[in-house]
N, C-alpha and C positions, 0 to 999 in steps of 0.2 A: 707784241701782237700774238694772239692765239687763233686757232682755226675751228675750235669747237669739236675736235676729235679727242674724246676723253682717253687718257692713257692708263688710268688706274682708278679703281674704286677704293678710296681710302677710308679712314675712320678717325673720328675725333677721339684722341687719347686723353686729353685734359683740357679743362676750361678754367681760366683764372680771370675773375672779374676785377677790373681796375676802376678808378674813380670815374673816368670818362671814356673808358675803352674796355677791350676784352683781349685776352691773349689765349690763342688756341695752340695746342700741340696736336699736330696732325700726323697720323701714321700713314706712310706711303713710300715704301722702299724703292719703287720704280722712279718716281719723280724726284726723290732726294739723292739718287745716284749722281755724283758729281756736282751736287748743289753747293753754292757758295753764299756767304752772307750778302744780302742785298739782292739776290736773284728773285725773280717773280714766279709765282705759281698760282694758277687759277683754282680756286676752291668753290665749287658749285657756281662757276661763272664769274666769281669775283677775284680780280687780280690782287693778290696779297704779296707782301715782301717777306722773304725768309730772314728771320732774326738769328735763330740758332738751328743747327741741324746735327743729326747723329743718330746711330742705331735705327736707321730706316724711318726717321720721323723729323719733322721740322716745326718750329714755332713761328707764329706770325701775330702781330698786333693788329687789331681791328678797331678803328676809332668809332665813336658814337654815331657819327653821320652815316657811316657804312652800315652799322647795325640797324639804323632806322630805315635806310633805303633798300635794304636787302633782307633776305630770310636768314642770314647768318646768326641773327640774334636768337633764333629758335633752335640752334644746334646745342646738343648736350653730349656728354661722354657716351661713346658708343654709336653716335650718329654716323651713317655712311655718307661720304661726300665724293663728288666727281673731281678728279685732279688732272690738270694738264700743264705741262711746261710751255713756255713761249716757243713759237715756231723758229727754227734755225734757218739761216739764209738759204741753205741748199736743201731744205726739207720739202716734202710733198705738201701741197696745199689741198688737203682733203675735204675741208669744210667750206667756211666763208670767213671773211674778216671779222674777228671777234676781239674787242678791245679789253674785255674784262671789266667794263664799266656798266653796272646794272642800271637799266632805265626804269624798272618798276618791278613789282611783285604780283604775280598772278596766283590763282588757286586752282588746283585740280578739281574739276567739276564732276566728271564721270569718266569711266573706262569701259570700252566696249571690246571685248576679246573676239578674235576671229581665229581661224585655223592656223594661219601663218603669220599674223601680225595683230596689233592691238591699236585701236583708235582711242586717243586721249583728248578730252575736251578741257580747255584751260581758260579761265576767266581772263579778260584783258582790260587793264585800266583804260579809261576813256581817252586819256591824252596820248596813248600809244597806238590807238586803232588805225590812225591814218598811215602809219608806217608798215602795217602788216597786210600783205596781199597774198592771194591764192598763188601757190607755187613759189612764193618768195621764201627767203631764209629768215629764221629767227633762232635765237639761242635760249634754251630752256635749261636752267641749272648747269650752264656751261656746255650743253650739247647742241651742236649745229644740226638743225632740223628744217625740213621743208613743210611749209604751211599747206594743209589740205583744204581747209575751209576757213575763210576769214569773215567774221561778222563784227558788228559794232562793239560788242562787249565780250566776245570770246573768239577763240580759234581752235582748230583741231590739228593734231599731228598723228602720223601713222608710225608706229614703232615696230621695227623688225626684231626677231628673236635676239640678235646680237646686242642691240641697244637695251633691250629688256634685261638681259643677263649681266651686262657689263657696266651699267650706269644706275644711278639712283632712280631713274624713271621707271625701272621695273618694279620698284617697291613703293612708290608714291601712291597714296590713296586719296579718294575724294576728301577735300578739306585741307589737304597739305599745301603749304605755300611753295612756290617755285620762283627763282630769279629769272627775269626776262631781260634780254638785250636785243633790241631791234637792229636791223641792218643799218650800219652807220652811213652807208651810201645814200639811203633814202633821206636821212637827216641833212646831209650835205646838199643834195638836190633841192630839198625844200628851202634851205637857206639861200641857195643861189637863185632860185626862181623868185624869191621874195626880195632879192637885192634891188637897190636903186638902179633902174634901167637907164637912167640918164647918164650913168657912168660910161664913157666911151673912149677907148684909147688912152687911158690914164688921166683924163681931165673930165671935169664935170661942167 
């Protein structure tokens, strides 16, 4: 489990295209410190498994399904990426529950700078709109953020200088894709409310 608090702004060092997958080599000395084969690292909000590591970088295989359902397929050598290791049991819970399972891809629509922050408008796939609420949590490219405005086909977020400087959201431009993960609690609540209400005390 992740919390959406980015630890490091990494970089794609190499891309190897396979028959039905892709292998990335990602430079990130902070997140690879103490890394082991099989560990998880979130790359732009997508939970990937460490295959090899060394010299401040790691490799991870990305299957075709993940490439199709996320923006990782748009990455190239030199692309900057948000990196986060899973939360440790005694760590601080700084963001919200993030699984690293992308629900859809949005697009940066516009950016509105202000003196001390920046408002970013992002398109929202129709099937995800019911999970996004004003003042609720959403993960954008692996960053835990608070929704400012929630509409049927878009939402807005407010980015402070630290987020702008230390994540890819500071360099994303209109037209750029971003990975979206909605709050998993909302999906569980929806499933429970839609459950068969005739179930009572273990019998139907």
